[in-house]
Each structure stands twice: as C-alpha cells, then as structure tokens.
C-alpha positions in Angstrom: -137.8 225.0 52.7 -140.7 225.2 50.4 -141.1 226.9 47.0 -144.4 227.1 45.1 -144.4 226.4 41.4 -146.8 228.7 39.6 -148.2 228.0 36.1 -146.0 224.9 35.7 -143.0 227.2 35.6 -140.3 225.0 37.2 -137.4 227.0 35.9 -138.6 230.1 37.7 -139.3 228.2 40.9 -135.8 226.6 40.7 -134.2 230.1 40.3 -136.2 231.3 43.3 -135.1 228.3 45.4 -131.4 228.8 44.5 -131.7 232.5 45.5 -133.3 231.5 48.8 -130.6 228.9 49.5 -127.9 231.4 48.7 -129.4 233.9 51.1 -129.6 231.3 53.8 -125.9 230.4 53.3 -126.5 226.7 52.5 -124.0 226.6 49.6 -121.3 228.3 51.7 -121.9 225.9 54.6 -121.7 222.9 52.3 -118.4 224.1 50.8 -116.9 224.7 54.2 -117.9 221.2 55.3 -116.4 219.4 52.3 -113.2 218.9 54.3 -112.0 219.3 57.8 -110.8 222.7 58.7 -108.2 223.0 61.5 -109.1 225.4 64.3 -106.2 227.7 63.4 -107.4 227.8 59.8 -110.9 228.6 61.0 -109.7 231.5 63.2 -107.6 232.9 60.3 -110.6 232.6 57.9 -113.0 234.2 60.3 -110.5 237.1 61.1 -110.1 237.7 57.3 -113.9 237.7 56.8 -114.3 240.2 59.6 -111.7 242.5 58.2 -113.3 242.3 54.8 -116.7 243.1 56.4 -115.3 246.1 58.3 -113.6 247.5 55.1 -116.8 247.0 53.1 -118.9 248.9 55.7 -116.3 251.7 55.9 -116.3 252.0 52.1 -120.1 252.2 51.9 -120.2 254.8 54.7 -117.6 256.9 52.8 -119.6 256.6 49.6 -122.8 257.7 51.4 -121.2 260.6 53.2 -119.2 262.0 50.3 -121.4 261.0 47.4 -118.3 259.9 45.5 -117.7 256.2 44.8 -114.2 254.8 45.3 -112.4 253.6 42.2 -112.7 249.9 41.6 -109.6 247.7 41.7 -108.8 245.7 38.6 -108.9 242.0 39.4 -106.4 239.6 37.9 -108.1 237.1 35.8 -106.1 234.0 36.9 -109.1 231.8 37.6 
C-alpha cells in the first residue's frame, strides 16, 4: 500500500493511510488474529455479524421508503 506525502504534510498522509487501512479491514483482521478463535466461536461471530448486517440494511431501506428515521437507542456507557 502506498500513500503520497504532499508538501511535507506527514500528518495528513498518515490520516489518509489509516483511513485506507480501515477500509481494507486490516485493523479488524489484526484484532481477530491476536488469539486463536475456536470454530464454534467463529460461526457464532459470523452469524451475529450477518444478523447485524441484515438489520442495518432493513433499517436503511425503511428510512428510504418512509422518509422517517427510526429513533436511536441509548447506549449504556459501561466502557
């Protein structure tokens, strides 16, 4: 992967590189490879990701068709 630095602006090039890596899924892949994942855990994770993806698409479709956005859920700040 290559990023050009323009006008000696390294900070901007670094931000662009991070964005590119994020889009490619490099950070996510690295986090998943930090430890071994059992096949049953992998199936459960992939199933949950698929369900999230389907719900998100349905929500976006509903917003487009009705023109009304769904109310956002309040997240618990336990992190």
